[in-house]
C-alpha positions in Angstrom: 3.9 -3.2 16.8 1.2 -0.9 15.7 -0.1 0.2 12.3 -1.1 3.8 12.0 -3.0 5.6 9.2 -2.2 9.1 7.9 -6.0 9.8 8.1 -5.9 9.0 11.8 -2.7 10.8 12.4 -2.7 13.9 10.1 -0.2 15.6 12.4 2.3 13.1 11.1 1.6 13.7 7.4 5.2 15.0 6.8 6.6 11.9 8.4 4.5 9.7 6.2 5.6 11.6 3.1 9.3 11.5 3.9 9.2 7.8 4.6 7.4 6.8 1.4 9.6 9.1 -0.6 12.7 7.5 1.0 11.5 3.9 0.4 9.6 4.2 -3.0 10.4 7.6 -4.5 12.8 8.7 -7.2 13.7 12.2 -8.2 10.8 12.0 -10.7 8.2 10.7 -8.2 8.8 12.6 -5.0 5.9 14.9 -5.6 3.6 11.9 -6.4 3.9 10.7 -2.8 3.8 14.2 -1.4 0.6 15.1 -3.3 -1.1 11.7 -2.8 -0.5 11.5 1.0 -1.3 15.2 1.6 -4.7 14.8 -0.2 -5.5 11.5 1.5 -5.8 13.4 4.8 -8.5 15.7 3.5 -10.6 13.6 1.2 -14.1 12.5 2.0 -13.9 9.2 0.0 -12.4 6.0 1.5 -9.3 6.0 -0.8 -6.4 6.6 -0.7 -5.0 5.8 2.7 -1.4 5.3 3.8 0.0 3.2 6.7 3.1 3.1 8.7 4.1 0.1 10.8 5.5 1.5 14.1 7.8 -0.1 16.7 7.4 2.5 19.3 8.6 5.7 17.6 10.6 3.7 14.9 9.1 3.1 11.5 9.4 -0.6 10.7 7.5 -0.5 7.3 4.7 0.9 5.2 1.9 0.2 2.8 -0.7 2.1 0.9 -4.3 1.6 -0.2 -5.0 3.3 -3.5 -7.3 3.5 -6.5 -4.8 2.4 -9.1 -1.2 1.2 -9.0 -0.2 2.5 -12.5 -1.4 -0.7 -14.1 -3.7 -1.4 -17.1 -6.5 -3.0 -15.1 -8.2 0.2 -14.1 -11.4 -1.8 -13.7 -10.0 -3.3 -10.5 -9.7 -1.4 -7.2 -8.6 -0.8 -4.5 -5.0 -1.8 -4.6 -2.5 -2.6 -1.9 0.7 -0.8 -2.8 4.2 0.1 -1.6 4.5 -2.7 1.0 7.9 -2.4 2.6 9.4 -3.9 5.7 12.8 -2.6 7.0 15.5 -5.2 6.8 15.9 -5.5 10.6 12.3 -6.4 10.9 12.0 -9.0 8.1 11.4 -12.6 8.9 8.7 -12.0 11.5 5.6 -11.8 9.2 5.2 -8.1 10.0 4.0 -7.5 6.4 0.8 -9.3 7.5 0.0 -6.5 9.9 0.1 -4.0 7.0 -1.8 -6.3 4.7 -4.5 -6.9 7.3 -4.9 -3.2 7.9 -5.3 -2.5 4.2 -7.9 -5.2 3.9 -9.7 -3.7 6.9 -9.6 -0.3 5.3 -10.9 -1.6 2.0 -13.7 -3.5 3.6 -14.7 -0.4 5.7 -14.8 1.5 2.4 -17.4 -0.9 1.0 -15.1 -3.0 -1.2 -15.3 -6.7 -1.5 -11.8 -7.4 -3.0 -8.3 -6.0 -2.7 -5.7 -6.2 -5.5 -2.0 -5.9 -5.9 0.6 -6.0 -8.6 4.0 -7.7 -8.0 6.5 -10.0 -9.5 7.1 -11.7 -6.2 5.7 -15.3 -6.4 4.9 -17.1 -3.2 4.7 -14.2 -0.6 1.3 -12.8 -1.0 -0.3 -16.2 -1.4 0.4 -16.7 2.4 -1.9 -13.8 3.1 -5.0 -14.7 1.1 -4.1 -13.5 -2.3 -4.5 -15.4 -5.6 -3.0 -14.8 -9.0 -5.6 -13.6 -11.5 -3.6 -12.4 -14.5 -1.1 -10.0 -16.0 -1.2 -6.2 -15.9 0.7 -3.7 -18.0 2.5 -0.5 -16.8 2.9 2.7 -18.7 6.7 1.9 -18.9 5.8 -1.2 -21.0 6.7 -3.6 -18.2 4.2 -6.2 -17.0 3.4 -7.5 -13.5 1.4 -10.3 -11.9 -2.0 -9.2 -10.5 -3.3 -10.8 -7.3 -6.7 -10.6 -5.7 -8.0 -11.2 -2.2 -11.6 -11.6 -1.4 -12.5 -9.6 1.6 
């Protein structure tokens, strides 16, 4: 298993876009992923970055490292987002590979913490995250906010 970054593999930008759209997009958000991933390749700042977990030439999962995950706590960043592992690959702790890559990217960018929003309780605690409070989304929903010290 290998984690690749769109910044390191700009020739695969379209593959990144299509995968994130497939796993996280909706008809209203397809262009969000297209635009965010396309511009990640050319930016001079450390964020955003997008990762694919590869099993040879097969995509086994994904994650992103972004400035805000559509949550009210805009004072916190960067954020781990869009973590997904294909069903056939679940149960082997492969999510840890993507989380560790995002942590490495955040640390390389000069950040001391990494955040995420989720309503999954018990998963991210295994990978060094602690619950720190509640965040609110533009939709009116709320999610738990987690933090990991890098």
